[in-house]
N, C-alpha and C positions, 0 to 999 in steps of 0.2 A: 504493500500500500504506500502511496506517495504521502509524505508528510503534509498535513493540511496547511502548514504555514509556508510550504515551498513556493507555491504560485504567488502568494502575496509578497514574499521576499523578492522573487524574481521580477515581479511587476514594479516594485518599489525601485529596484535597481535600474530597470528600463526607464522609468520616469526621471530618475536622477541623471542618467546619461543624456536623455533628451533635453533636459533643462541646461545641460552644459556643465554639470558638476565635475566632470572629469576633463575639463577643457585644457588643463595643464599637461595631460598625458594622452597620447594618441590611443583611442580604444581599439582593442583587437576585435575581429568579427565575432568571436565567441562571447565577448563581454557584453554585447548589445542584445537586448530583448526588445523586439518590435511588437506591434499590436498582434501580428499573426502568431508569434511565439507565445505571447501572453494568453491568447484565447485557446491555443492548443494545450497549454499547461492547465488552464482552468477546466477544460473538458476532460482531460486525462485525470485530473484530481477527482472530478465527479464520478467518472467511470470506476475508479479504484478506491473509493472511500469505503470505510468499514461500515456495513449495514447496522452493526450494533453501536457504532459511535460515529454517526454521520457528521458531515461538516456543519458547524454552527451557522445558523441562518444569518446572524449578525456579521460573522466573518465573511460569508459568501456575498452579502450585500456590499460590504466594504471593498471586496475585490472587484465587483462589478462597477462600483464607482471609480475605482482606480483605472479600470479598462476604459471607461467613458472619458476620463480625464486625459488618458494617453491618446485616444482618438482625436480629441479636441486640440491637443497640443500639436499633433501631427498635421492637422488641417491648418492650424495657424502658421506653422513653419512653412508649409507649402504656399500659403497665401502670401506671406512675407517674401518668399523667394520669387514669386511671380511679380510682385510690385517692384522688387529690387531689379528684376530683369527689365521692367519697363523703364526704370530710371537710368539703368546702364545703357539702354538703347536710345538715349538721346531724348527722352521725354515722350516716346510713343505711347499709344494706348491711353490708359487711365491717367497717366501723368499729364496729358495734354488738357485735361479738364481744368487744370489750374489756370489756363489762359482765358477761361470764360469771364466776360465782363471787362477784360483789359483792352487797351487800345494798342494796336500793333501797326508797325510800318513794315511793308514787305515788298520784295520785287514782284511785280505782276503786270502782265500785258493783257490781262482779262478785263474787258469792259462789260459790265452787267447793266442791262436796261430793264427797269421794272416800272410798269405804269407809264411808259413813255419817257421816263426820266433816267438818264445815264449817270452811273456813279463816276464822279470825277477821279481822274488819275493825276499823278504828278510826274515831272521829269526835271532833270537838272542838266544844264549845258555849261561847258568849261569856259566859254568865251562868247562874245556877241556873234550872232549869225542867224541865218534863216532856218526855220523849222517847219517840217511838214509831217503829217500823220495820216497813215492809211488805216482804214477800218475794214476788217475782213470778217465775214460771218462764219458760222460753224461749218459750212460746206467748202470754205476756202475761197469764196467769191468776194472780191473787193466791192464794198457798198458805199464807200466814201473816201475821197482824197482831199484832205483838209490842208490848206495853206495857213499856217499860224503866223506867218510874216517874220520880220526881223525882230529878234528878242535879245535882251542883254544877258550877260552871264548870270548864272544862278538858278534857283529853283522856280518852276512855273507850274500852273495848274492846267490840265487838259480837260476841258468840259465842252463836248461837242455842241451843246446848246448855246454856248457863248461865241461860237465861230460863225461868222457871216457866211451864208450860203450852204451851211451844213444840212444835209437831208435829214428828215425825221427817221428815227430808228425804231423798228418794231421790237417788242419785248424779246429778250433773249440774251445770249452771251456772245460777245465778239472778241476778236484779237486786234490789238492796236500796235502798229509798227511806226515808231517815231524816228525821224531822220534829221540830223543836224548838218547844215552846210556852212562851213566857216569860210567859204570863198575858194577853197582849194580842193577839199574832198568831202564826200558825203559820209557821215559817221552815224551808225545806228545807235540809238539811245534807249536804255532800258527804263521803262516807266516804273513807278512805284505806286503803292496803294496804302492809304491810311484809313483805318476803321476799327470799330469795336468788334471783338470776337463774340458772336452770338451762338455758336455751337461747334461741335466736333463731329465729323462724319467718319464712322468706323467702317463703312462699306469700301471694300477694296483691300489691297495688300498693305497699303500705308494710310493711316488715318490722316485727315486734313482738317485744318481750321476753316470755319465758316464765318465770313463777314457778310451777313445777309445771305444773298445767293452766290456770292463770290467765294470760290474755293482757293485756299492758300496753303501751300506745303510749309511745314514747320522749318525746313531748311532755307526757305526764302525770307523768313522773318529776320530783320536785323535791328529792330528797335521795339521795346515793350514799355508801355507806360500805364499808370493807373487811368482808368476811364475818366475823361473830363479834364485831364491835365493838358497843358499847352505843349504842342510839339514845336520843334525848331529845326 
């Protein structure tokens, strides 16, 4: 017959190892009692108990409670490991929820039009020169060719509604190609977008931030501020 205290002792040892009580010494495989070993010992104990001296119900209840605690600690460890993996992966997954409500500035050539109103983009040019912008729809067809005129060096706002002669745009998502001409060469300029993060889309291989209907990859974000603070 197995000693009635054997399973309880083994379970206590397993719990201590799980909590890191032996962190100063590398445990050997035979020193670790996991939840499967615990349950196997408990069942063996029940099968081999003395019918004339059965296991005390209070002792049995205590061992079941220890098994439940072991299971919960295992699940906690697995959960913490998954969260750690998210953090190590550059904030993917649940870690990106921390961006909700913040104001971000990111690289983006995506122009979203909702209710006939386009979300303004920004661009920066190194010196004075002429700037043009082509707007392309989702099928790759150019729907607008905007001449923004001669602009000084610095940051500027690109709002199609403020450009004379710009055609109305149907609701949807477009791509904007900005070109800067300094009198010598035409240089493509990467537009940027500033907005408040309203959601995170987990559909697809890589989660993305949502600024309204505009999707922004985390790797394209280069500035984060509290919502409502002034950007520069």
